[in-house]
N, C-alpha and C positions, 0 to 999 in steps of 0.2 A: 755016290755017297754025298758029294757036295750038293748035288741037285736036291736030294731028299732033305738035307740039312737046311738049305735055303728055303725050301717050301714049308718046312715045319716052322722056321723062324717067322716067315710071313704070316702064317696062320696064327701064331702066338701074338704077333703085333696087332693083327686084326682083332683078335679076341680081347687084347688089352684095351683097344679103343672102344670096342662095343661094351665092355664091362668095366671101363675105367671109372674114375671118380666123377662126382657131380659136375665139377668145373669142366672136365674134358668133354663130357656129353653135351653140356650147354654150348661150349665153343664150337663143337661139331655141328650142333643145331643151327648156330648162327651162320656157319659156313654154308650149310645146306640152303639157307635162305638166299644165297647168291651175293654178288658184289654190286648189284644194280643200285642199291641205296648209296654206296660210296660214290658212284658216278653222279647221282643226283646231288649229293652233297658238294661235290667239286663244281658242278654246274652252278649251283646257288652261290658258291664262293666266287666264281668267275663273274657272275652278274653283279655282285656287290663290289668287286674290284673295279669294274667298269663304272659303276655308279659313283664310287668314291673318287676315281680319277677325273670324271667329267665334272663333278661338283667342285673339286679343288681347283681344276683348271679354270672353270668359270669364275671362281672366287679370286684367283690370282690375276685373272684378266681384268676383273672389276676394280681391284685395288692397285693395278699397275699405274705407274706415274713416270714422268720424265725427270730423272734425277738431275740432269744438267740444267733444266729449266728451273727446278726447285732451288738449286744452288745459286743460280743467277738472281732469283727473287730474294733469297735469304741475304745474299751479299748486298743487294740494293737497300733492303730495310735496315740491316745491322750497321752499314756504313753511315746511315742517317740516325743511328741510335734509336731506332723505332722498333723495339722488341714487340710491343703490343700490336703495332700495325701488322707485323709478320704473323703473330698469333691469330689475329682476326682474319687475315688473308687465307690462312690454312685451316680455318675452323671446320670447314665441311669436307676436308680431304681425309679419306679413311685409309690412306696408305700407311705402311709401316714407317716410311721416312718421315711423313708429316706428324704422325702420332708420337713418335719417339722424340723428335726435335722439339715439338710443342711441349711435351712433358718436361723436358729439361729446361727450356727457356722460361717456363713459368717461374722458375727459381733463379733467374739470371742475376738477381741482386745478391745472391750468395756467392757469386764468383764462377769462373770457368771450370774449376775442378769439381764443384758441386754439380754443374750442368752435365759434365762428362759422366760423373758417377750415376746421376739420375737417368741419363740416356742409356747407359750400359744395363741398368736394371730394367728399363722399359723394353730394350731389345729382347731380353729373355722372355718377357711376357708376350711380346708380339710374335716371337717365334712359336710359342705354344698356339697362338691363334692361327698362324699361317700353316703350321704342320699338323693341324687337327686331322685325325684319322690316318695319318701316315703310318702309324704303328700297325694298322690293319693290313696295309699293303705289304709291310715288311714281314708280318706274321704269316700271311698267306704265301708270300714268295718263298719263305724258308720251310714251311710245313706242308704245302700242297703235294710235293713229290712223295713225301712219306705217307700221306693219306692215300695217294694213288697206289703206292707200293703195298699198303695194307689191303686195298681192294684186290690187288694181284695175288697176294698170299691167300686170301679167302678163296679166290677162284681156283688156285692150285689145290688147296685142300678139297674143294668141291670136285675137282677133276679126279683126284685119287679116290674120293668116295664113290664117284660114278664108275670108276674102273673096277671097284670092288663089286658093284651091283650090276655092271653091264652084262648083257647077254643078247645074242641075236643081232639083227640089224646090220649096221656097218662094222660091228665088232668093237671091242673095248678101246683099241687104239684110236679109232675114228672119233669116238665120243670124248675121249680125253683130250685129243688135239683141239677139238672144237671149243671145249670149255676153257682150255689154257689160252687159246687165241682171244677169246672174249675177255679173259682175266687180264691179259696184257694191255687191253685198252685202258684199264684204270690207271696204269703207270703213265701211258701217253697223255691221258686227260690231266693227270696231276702235273705233268710238265707243261702242258698247254695253259694251265692256270697259273703256275708259278712264274713262268718266263715273262708274261705281260705285267704281272704284279711287280716284279723286280725292276723291269724297265720303267714303268710308271713311277715307282718310288724314286728311282734315281733322277728321272727328268724333273719331277716336282721338287726334290731336294735341291737340285742344282739351281732352280729358279729362286728358291727361298734363300739359298746361300748368296746368290748375286744381289738380292734385295738387301740382305743384311750388310753386305759390303758397302753398298750405296748409303745405307743408313748410318753406318759408322763414319763414313767420310763426311757426311753432312754434319753429324754431331761434332766431330773434331774441328770442322771448319767454323761452326758456330762458336765453339769454345775459343778458337784462335782469335776471332774477331773481338770477343769479350775480353780476352787477355790483352790485346793491343789497346783496347779502350780504357783499361784499368789505370 
């Protein structure tokens, strides 16, 4: 009795999918197209993750500077009350430390508090320059697993669709297992994309945070010299 009931229920479910609404049929059609396009999407995302990481790494290396050496130079100029000499010496330095301190010291005549306020605003602007495209890494890191899971869901739907139509050969179970195995690859690729993206994001974020700390220290040191000379 139970066997006949379950068989009838399965036939009704099959008929419901086959004769369901337009949206159901369209989604099934997408599933029948396979999940390979999801894999290619994840591969493209991984390529862009690598491009962003390498580009940002080269940028941070290009603007890297010796904070201790800069502090020594700044101390030497400000002790001699030579603000303009310091601005000229750092004119071609494109680092965050130099750009922020120069922005504040251009208004040194307004006092140390004004210099600190200007430096604080400049740090915010410089962080935007340093953290450019970081949001892409964060977005990929948080969403790639779900995209991979979506590919797996498509594969599972396709597997059951093939189970419905399978006949001969290795039998329905063999066909279903093969499709599900391929579908699980999408989840693995999603994780393979997300993990490096998160690691790269954290590494770059840490380097920017270190630069910001050095910049704040230089700005506070400059304001302290100006305060002592007031």
